C-alpha positions in Angstrom: 0.0 0.0 0.0 1.4 3.4 -0.9 2.0 6.3 1.6 -1.2 8.1 0.8 -3.3 5.0 0.9 -1.9 3.7 4.1 -2.2 7.1 5.9 -5.7 7.4 4.6 -6.7 3.9 5.9 -5.3 4.7 9.3 -7.4 7.8 9.5 -10.6 5.8 9.1 -9.8 2.3 10.5 -11.1 2.9 14.0 -12.0 6.6 14.3 -8.4 7.5 15.2 -4.8 6.5 14.8 -1.7 6.3 17.2 2.2 5.6 17.9 4.3 4.1 20.7 6.0 5.3 23.8 6.5 3.8 27.2 5.3 5.3 30.4 7.3 6.4 33.3 6.1 5.6 36.8 4.9 8.5 38.9 7.1 10.0 41.6 6.4 10.1 45.3 4.8 13.3 46.3 4.6 14.7 42.8 1.2 15.3 41.1 0.5 13.5 37.9 1.7 15.2 34.8 -0.8 17.2 32.9 -2.5 15.2 30.2 -2.5 15.8 26.5 -0.4 18.8 25.9 -1.2 20.7 22.7 -1.3 18.1 20.0 -2.7 19.4 16.8 -5.2 17.8 14.4 -3.2 15.9 11.8 -5.7 16.3 9.1 -5.8 20.1 9.0 -5.0 22.5 6.3 -1.6 22.5 4.5 1.2 24.2 6.4 4.9 24.2 6.9 4.8 22.6 10.4 5.6 24.8 13.3 7.6 24.3 16.5 5.9 21.9 18.9 4.8 23.1 22.3 5.4 21.1 25.4 3.5 18.0 24.6 2.3 17.9 21.1 2.7 17.2 17.5 2.0 20.2 15.3 -0.6 19.9 12.7 -0.3 21.7 9.4 1.7 24.7 10.6 1.6 27.0 13.6 2.5 26.3 17.1 0.8 23.8 19.3 -0.3 24.9 22.7 0.8 23.7 26.1 -2.7 23.0 27.4 -4.3 19.7 27.8 -6.5 18.2 30.4 -4.8 17.3 33.7 -4.8 13.7 34.4 -7.6 12.8 36.7 -6.6 12.6 40.3 -8.4 9.5 41.2 -11.7 7.9 42.1 -12.0 5.4 44.9 -9.3 2.9 45.1 -6.6 4.8 43.2 -4.1 5.1 46.0 -0.8 7.0 45.9 2.0 7.1 43.4 5.3 5.2 43.5 8.9 6.3 43.4 11.0 7.7 40.5 11.1 5.1 37.8 11.3 4.6 34.1 9.6 1.3 34.3 8.0 2.1 31.0 6.4 -0.5 28.8 6.9 -0.3 25.1 8.8 2.8 25.2 12.0 4.7 25.4 15.2 3.0 25.9 18.5 4.8 26.3 20.3 5.8 23.2 24.1 5.4 23.3 26.6 8.1 22.7 27.3 7.2 19.2 24.1 6.0 17.8 20.4 6.7 18.0 19.3 3.1 17.6 16.3 2.4 19.8 16.6 0.4 22.9 13.9 -1.6 24.5 11.7 0.0 27.2 13.3 1.3 30.3 13.0 -1.6 32.6 12.7 -0.3 36.1 14.9 2.4 37.6 15.5 2.7 41.4 12.2 3.6 42.9 13.6 6.1 45.4 16.6 7.6 43.7 15.6 7.7 40.0 18.6 5.5 39.1 19.6 4.0 35.9 17.1 2.2 33.8 18.4 -0.9 32.1 17.0 -2.2 28.9 18.7 -3.9 25.9 18.1 -3.9 22.2 14.7 -3.7 20.8 13.0 -6.1 18.5 10.5 -3.4 17.5 11.1 -0.3 15.5 13.6 1.3 17.9 14.0 4.9 18.9 11.6 6.5 21.3 8.7 4.6 20.2 8.5 0.8 20.2 6.3 -2.1 21.0 8.8 -3.8 23.4 10.4 -7.2 22.8 8.6 -9.7 20.7 7.6 -12.5 23.0 5.5 -14.3 20.5 5.5 -15.0 16.8 4.0 -12.9 14.1 1.5 -14.5 11.8 3.5 -13.3 8.9 4.5 -10.0 7.3 1.7 -7.6 7.7 -0.3 -10.0 9.8 -1.7 -9.5 13.2 0.7 -8.8 16.1 1.1 -11.5 18.7 2.9 -10.7 21.9 3.4 -11.9 25.4 1.0 -10.9 28.1 2.1 -7.8 30.1 3.3 -8.0 33.6 2.2 -5.6 36.5 4.1 -2.4 36.9 5.8 -1.9 40.3 5.1 1.4 41.9 1.7 2.0 40.3 -1.1 1.3 42.7 -3.9 -1.1 41.7 -7.2 0.8 41.6 -10.1 -1.2 43.1 -13.7 -0.4 44.1 -17.0 -2.2 44.7 -19.5 -1.2 42.0 -23.1 -2.5 41.8 -26.2 -2.2 39.7 -26.3 1.6 40.2 -23.0 1.9 38.3 -20.0 4.0 39.1 -16.5 5.2 38.1 -13.0 4.1 38.8 -9.7 5.8 37.9 -6.5 3.9 37.3 -3.6 4.2 39.8 -1.7 6.5 37.4 -4.7 8.8 36.9 -4.7 8.3 33.1 -7.7 6.0 32.5 -11.2 6.5 33.8 -13.7 3.6 33.7 -17.4 4.5 33.7 -19.9 1.7 34.3 -23.5 2.8 33.7 -26.5 1.8 35.8 -27.8 -1.6 34.9 -24.5 -2.9 33.4 -23.9 -5.1 36.5 -26.5 -7.2 38.2 -25.0 -6.7 41.7 -22.0 -5.5 43.7 -18.7 -6.6 42.0 -15.1 -5.7 42.9 -13.8 -3.9 39.9 -10.0 -3.4 39.4 -7.6 -1.6 37.1 -3.9 -2.6 37.1 -1.1 -1.0 35.1 0.9 -3.6 33.1 3.6 -3.7 30.5 2.4 -2.3 27.2 3.7 -4.8 24.6 1.2 -3.8 21.9 2.7 -2.7 18.5 3.3 1.1 18.8 2.2 1.0 22.5 2.1 4.3 24.3 2.1 4.5 28.1 1.0 1.5 30.2 -1.5 -1.2 29.2 -4.2 -1.9 31.7 -5.6 -5.1 33.1 -9.3 -4.8 34.0 -10.6 -7.3 36.5 -12.4 -9.6 37.0 -10.9 -10.9 33.8 -13.6 -12.0 31.4 -16.3 -9.9 33.2 -19.2 -9.2 30.9 -21.6 -6.3 31.0 -25.2 -6.0 29.9 -24.5 -2.4 28.8 -21.3 -1.0 27.3 -18.9 0.6 29.7 -16.6 3.5 28.8 -12.9 3.7 28.9 -11.4 7.3 28.7 -7.7 7.8 28.3 -5.9 11.1 28.7 -2.3 10.7 27.5 0.5 12.9 28.9 2.3 15.3 26.5 5.3 13.0 26.3 3.2 10.1 25.1 2.0 12.2 22.2 5.4 13.5 21.2 5.9 12.7 17.5 2.2 12.1 17.0 -1.2 13.6 18.1 -4.3 12.6 20.0 -6.2 11.7 16.8 -3.6 9.1 16.1 -4.2 7.1 19.4 -5.7 3.7 19.0 -7.0 1.1 21.4 -6.7 -2.7 21.3 -7.4 -5.7 23.5 -5.4 -8.9 23.7 -7.5 -12.0 23.0 -6.9 -15.6 24.1 -4.4 -16.2 21.3 -2.5 -13.1 22.4 -3.4 -11.2 19.2 -4.1 -7.5 19.5 -7.7 -6.8 18.3 -8.9 -3.3 17.2 -11.3 -1.3 19.4 -12.9 1.7 17.7 -12.2 5.0 19.6 -13.2 8.6 19.5 -10.6 11.3 20.0 -11.4 14.7 21.4 -8.7 17.1 20.2 -9.9 19.8 22.7 -9.7 17.8 25.9 -6.9 15.5 24.5 -8.9 12.5 25.6 -9.6 9.2 23.8 -12.7 7.2 24.6 -14.0 3.8 23.7 -16.7 1.4 24.9 -16.6 -2.3 25.6 -18.8 -5.1 27.0 -16.1 -7.3 28.5 -12.9 -7.1 30.6 -9.4 -8.2 29.6 -6.1 -6.5 28.9 -6.4 -3.2 27.0 -3.5 -1.1 25.5 -3.2 2.3 23.9 -1.0 2.7 20.9 0.0 5.3 18.3 -0.9 4.3 14.8 1.0 7.1 13.1 4.1 8.7 14.6 7.7 9.9 14.1 10.1 7.3 15.5 13.5 8.5 16.9 15.3 9.5 20.1 13.9 12.6 22.0 17.2 13.3 23.8 20.8 13.5 22.5 24.1 14.8 23.6 25.8 17.6 21.7 27.3 16.4 18.4 25.3 13.1 18.6 23.2 11.9 15.7 19.8 10.1 15.5 17.6 8.8 12.7 14.0 9.7 12.4 11.3 7.9 10.4 7.5 8.1 10.1 6.1 4.8 11.4 2.5 3.4 11.1 0.7 0.6 12.8 -1.8 -0.7 10.2 -4.9 -2.7 11.2 -5.0 -6.1 9.5 -8.8 -6.5 9.4 -9.8 -6.4 13.0 -6.2 -7.0 14.4 -3.3 -4.7 14.8 -0.2 -5.4 12.6 3.5 -4.5 13.2 4.9 -1.0 12.9 6.2 -0.3 9.4 7.9 2.7 7.8 5.9 5.0 5.5 9.0 6.5 4.0 9.8 3.4 1.8 6.9 4.2 -0.5 6.5 8.0 -0.2 9.0 10.4 1.2 7.8 13.0 3.7 9.2 16.5 3.7 11.5 16.9 6.7 12.0 20.2 8.5 14.1 21.3 11.5 12.4 23.8 13.7 9.6 24.1 11.2 11.5 26.0 8.5 15.0 24.7 7.5 17.2 21.7 7.5 19.5 23.4 10.0 22.2 26.0 10.1 24.6 24.5 12.7 23.3 26.4 15.7 20.4 24.1 16.1 22.0 21.1 14.4 21.5 19.8 10.9 18.9 17.6 9.4 19.7 15.3 6.4 16.8 13.7 4.6 17.3 10.3 3.0 15.1 7.9 0.9 13.6 6.2 4.0 14.3 8.5 6.9 16.1 11.6 8.0 19.3 12.0 10.1 19.5 14.8 12.7 22.9 15.8 14.2 22.9 17.9 17.3 25.0 21.1 17.4 28.4 21.3 19.1 26.8 23.5 21.9 23.4 23.4 23.5 21.2 25.6 21.3 19.4 28.7 22.6 16.2 27.0 21.5 16.1 23.7 23.3 14.4 21.4 22.4 14.6 21.5 18.7 11.7 20.2 16.6 12.0 17.6 13.9 8.9 17.4 11.7 7.6 15.4 8.7 4.9 16.5 6.3 3.1 14.2 3.8 -0.3 13.9 2.2 -3.0 11.5 3.3 -5.8 10.3 1.0 -7.9 13.1 -0.3 -4.9 15.4 -0.5 -5.0 16.4 3.1 -1.7 17.5 4.5 -0.4 15.7 7.6 2.4 17.2 9.7 3.9 15.4 12.7 6.6 16.8 14.9 8.8 15.5 17.7 10.9 17.4 20.2 14.6 16.6 20.6 16.3 17.8 23.8 20.1 18.5 23.6 22.1 17.8 26.8 25.7 18.4 27.8 27.9 15.6 29.1 28.9 17.4 32.4 27.2 20.1 34.5 27.7 21.8 37.8 24.7 21.8 40.2 24.2 24.5 42.8 21.6 23.9 45.5 20.3 26.6 47.8 18.3 25.9 50.9 16.3 28.8 52.3 14.6 28.4 55.7 12.7 31.5 56.9 11.0 31.2 60.3 8.5 33.8 61.5 7.0 34.2 64.9 3.2 33.7 65.2 0.8 34.8 67.9 1.1 32.6 70.9 4.0 30.7 69.4 7.4 29.9 70.8 10.9 29.5 69.4 12.7 32.1 67.3 12.4 33.9 64.0 15.2 34.1 61.5 16.1 34.1 57.8 18.6 31.3 57.0 20.2 30.2 53.7 23.0 27.9 52.8 24.4 26.8 49.4 26.2 23.7 48.2 27.6 22.6 44.9 28.6 19.4 43.1 29.6 18.3 39.5 27.3 16.0 37.5 28.3 13.5 34.8 25.7 12.0 32.4 26.5 8.5 31.0 25.6 7.2 27.6 22.1 6.3 28.8 21.6 9.8 30.4 21.9 8.5 33.9 23.4 10.9 36.4 26.4 10.4 38.7 28.2 13.1 40.7 31.8 14.1 41.6 33.8 17.0 43.1 31.4 18.2 45.8 32.1 21.8 46.9 33.2 22.2 50.6 30.5 23.6 52.9 30.5 27.4 53.2 29.3 29.6 56.1 25.5 30.0 55.9 23.8 33.4 55.7 21.7 34.1 58.8 19.8 37.3 59.7 19.4 38.6 63.2 17.4 36.2 65.2 14.5 37.1 67.5 13.0 35.2 70.4 9.2 34.8 69.9 8.2 35.0 73.6 9.5 36.3 76.9 12.4 38.7 77.6 15.0 36.5 75.9 17.2 37.8 73.1 18.8 35.5 70.4 22.0 36.1 68.5 22.7 33.9 65.5 26.1 32.2 65.2 26.8 31.7 61.4 30.4 30.4 62.1 29.0 27.7 64.3 26.3 26.6 61.9 27.2 23.8 59.4 26.4 24.8 55.9 25.1 22.5 53.2 27.6 19.9 52.1 26.4 17.9 49.1 27.7 14.3 48.9 25.9 12.7 46.0 23.4 13.4 43.3 21.5 10.6 41.6 19.0 10.9 38.7 18.2 10.3 35.1 16.5 11.7 32.1 12.8 11.1 32.2 12.0 10.5 28.5 8.3 10.9 28.5 8.3 13.9 30.9 11.2 15.5 29.0 13.4 16.4 32.0 16.3 15.5 34.3 15.1 14.3 37.7 17.8 15.0 40.2 17.9 13.9 43.8 20.8 15.5 45.8 21.8 14.3 49.3 24.3 15.5 51.9 24.3 17.2 55.3 23.1 20.5 56.6 21.9 22.2 59.7 18.1 22.5 60.1 18.5 26.0 61.4 21.1 28.4 62.8 23.2 28.0 65.9 21.8 30.6 68.4 23.1 32.2 71.6 20.1 32.9 73.8 20.2 35.4 76.7 17.2 35.5 79.1 18.6 37.9 81.7 18.1 36.7 85.2 16.7 33.4 84.0 20.1 32.6 82.5 21.5 32.0 79.0 21.9 28.9 76.8 22.9 27.9 73.3 20.7 26.4 70.6 23.3 24.1 68.9 23.1 23.4 65.2 24.5 20.1 63.9 25.3 18.7 60.5 22.4 16.3 60.0 21.5 14.2 57.0 19.7 16.3 54.4 17.2 15.3 51.8 16.2 11.9 53.3 12.5 12.7 52.4 13.5 13.1 48.8 13.7 16.6 47.3 13.6 16.3 43.5 14.8 19.0 41.0 13.5 18.9 37.5 15.6 20.6 34.8 15.9 20.2 31.0 19.7 20.6 30.8 20.0 24.2 29.7 23.0 26.3 30.7 22.2 28.6 33.6 18.8 26.9 34.1 17.1 27.2 37.5 14.3 25.1 39.0 12.5 24.8 42.3 10.0 22.1 41.6 10.5 19.8 44.6 8.8 17.2 46.8 7.4 19.2 49.7 7.4 16.6 52.5 10.9 17.5 53.7 12.3 18.8 57.0 12.8 22.4 55.9 10.0 24.9 55.7 10.9 25.9 52.2 12.2 23.8 49.4 15.7 24.1 47.8 16.3 25.7 44.5 18.5 24.2 41.8 20.8 25.8 39.2 22.7 24.0 36.4 25.8 25.3 34.7 27.3 23.5 31.7 30.9 22.3 32.4 31.5 20.2 29.3 29.4 20.3 26.1 
């Protein structure tokens, strides 16, 4: 089938199309990422393809917005989120320093520190999209896809609730899927569950979901609503998201869906429970993070329905070459890298220094049936090999009516160098020696006591290690520093006739609760997005400085 015909068939096969990225487990204390992002309608009017916004493929020119519907927080039984992880099914493996060849899904980073994700070579299409390893045989070229059954994802709670004849709703533990059961669909109270599992479907994006009881049938259709994160749509758009279920023979069967490009939500109905998976049926495949001077190949991939079953991803560029653009206008001038189109794909080479516009956008435009112009775009983030991280802790204490203790303004800074390995995992070296904190004049909150701060007796922040990694679907570095610091200043307290005493400050372990800094690797970038359940009244701020491009 030619490019136009295949793209056209995808547009009508099941009311939408789709592509494949893995999902990263949520992080402790951090709200779910907003859903959707600004993905454009791929069947819009002809255009040159603009720069993508944070979370979207452009559609026929212009910029996408950064909006989207936040992921639903949770109905009964959703529970909390797990630790930092890239336990992403069917998604982004690490690209090495010399090649963009796709790796298999990240297979489980350290749940508390955001450590390295493993992952080997992929049997799928590679790059940032993929269906994960083949665990079963194809029925032949272009035939239905057969894969292993997904396994549960550690760190994502199982959602569970008792729903009866009156109906009800249940939200998955990651907040991305909402199940709605209408009144009369069940005869009586039934324990309904949603469990996140590996997404091994062709072109799978995010998790797959196991709905229980397995095999449960309904007398009225129930509704599944999926709100993808912006990272899950990178290189595609919401109207290219499909849904499939895995039958007893492990084949992936097509489920018709309806895509809402305003709310960035995909809905479908079913009358039975089994394993369901979302996938991208049309997308740009390639790595979304590179080091300076590193190269990656990008190709338009499609997952074509074979009757009622999903087939394997295949390249569209073999029968019709898209028009490739870098940042929506040119093939690159060196400052944002260079893009070299070939017969079947395009090669992007990152510039020698991190560009001022980061990420850059790689887009592909081609015609679907009926002459409609389709433009897909993917963001590529450029990182340096080494950074210096400065962390600042600010602890401002203020007296309140009827309170005790002391008021003061306290700040301390620490620094450490970061090294990114070929899989974009972070290690640290060369911590900066602790410096004297900055402390304002202290005031006792009650009584006749006076307090004098003692900066030279107060241990400053001394960083010891930083762990972290690049979160491919959230497009950011997650950094967790640790070290020692005083929880407040050393104080000399004089209460007159009642005597005097010293409030001693000690160098205590810092960041055991898990402050996380989120940055995108830009020179001079600052961030203060942190977990808030820590011992200090205010979170730390983070600043990155490039040491080695």
